C-alpha positions as MATLAB code, in Angstrom:
seq = 'MHDLHTEPRGPYLSAGDPVKITSADAQLQQQAGALAGTFSSQLDRNAALMVVLAMQANRLRASRGGVLPPLGRL';
ca = [
     -12.412  -62.041   36.052;
     -10.417  -61.566   33.010;
      -8.802  -58.561   34.647;
      -7.301  -60.713   37.773;
      -6.095  -63.433   36.195;
      -4.721  -60.910   33.524;
      -4.114  -58.199   34.972;
      -0.120  -57.647   36.390;
      -1.230  -54.315   38.779;
      -3.714  -57.166   39.925;
      -3.669  -60.216   41.619;
      -2.116  -62.198   38.545;
      -3.509  -65.828   38.932;
      -1.666  -66.522   35.798;
       1.508  -65.104   36.936;
       2.544  -63.947   33.211;
       1.381  -67.445   31.901;
       1.124  -67.186   28.566;
      -1.008  -70.733   28.262;
      -3.244  -69.384   31.477;
      -3.799  -66.090   29.965;
      -4.785  -67.039   26.685;
      -7.260  -69.702   28.526;
      -9.154  -65.914   30.500;
      -9.070  -64.154   27.180;
     -10.657  -67.591   25.334;
     -12.851  -67.172   28.301;
     -13.955  -64.286   28.230;
     -14.832  -64.009   24.286;
     -17.088  -66.933   24.593;
     -18.571  -64.978   27.248;
     -18.743  -61.635   25.076;
     -19.843  -63.596   21.691;
     -22.669  -64.958   23.723;
     -24.155  -62.580   25.603;
     -24.170  -60.334   22.088;
     -26.404  -62.936   21.163;
     -28.676  -61.335   24.185;
     -28.573  -57.537   24.278;
     -32.504  -56.420   22.152;
     -29.910  -53.186   21.260;
     -27.389  -52.021   19.394;
     -25.110  -50.980   20.644;
     -24.883  -53.464   23.425;
     -24.407  -55.684   20.967;
     -21.666  -53.619   19.259;
     -19.751  -53.196   22.539;
     -19.447  -56.846   23.311;
     -18.668  -58.140   19.736;
     -15.547  -55.453   19.799;
     -14.847  -57.485   23.982;
     -14.814  -60.793   21.210;
     -12.753  -58.915   18.957;
     -10.213  -57.313   21.256;
     -10.442  -61.075   22.365;
      -8.487  -62.686   19.486;
      -6.426  -59.852   18.660;
      -4.670  -60.527   22.528;
      -3.917  -63.896   20.952;
      -1.766  -62.651   18.095;
       0.612  -61.487   21.657;
       3.968  -62.232   21.780;
       2.576  -61.916   25.452;
       0.409  -64.795   24.746;
       2.394  -66.679   22.511;
       1.122  -65.049   19.827;
       3.432  -64.462   16.782;
       3.673  -59.604   16.916;
       6.094  -58.127   19.073;
       5.379  -55.624   21.814;
       3.875  -52.918   20.488;
       6.116  -50.057   19.879;
       7.723  -52.607   17.807;
       6.378  -53.236   14.886;
];
């Protein structure tokens, strides 16, 4: 569902609206965080927590309303 909103090569349901993209990021972050606590495998927990961290980092990207410039322009 996240990629349906954020991926320009797909349906791109957000049409590039940073508010909608950030909302999709926040929803995925919340779902991954909730799932992390349900896994018995440390590997699976770590994978879910990496998604949480990635979505937190996305909020810093300029394309999502954050303060970081696009990659390659740091």
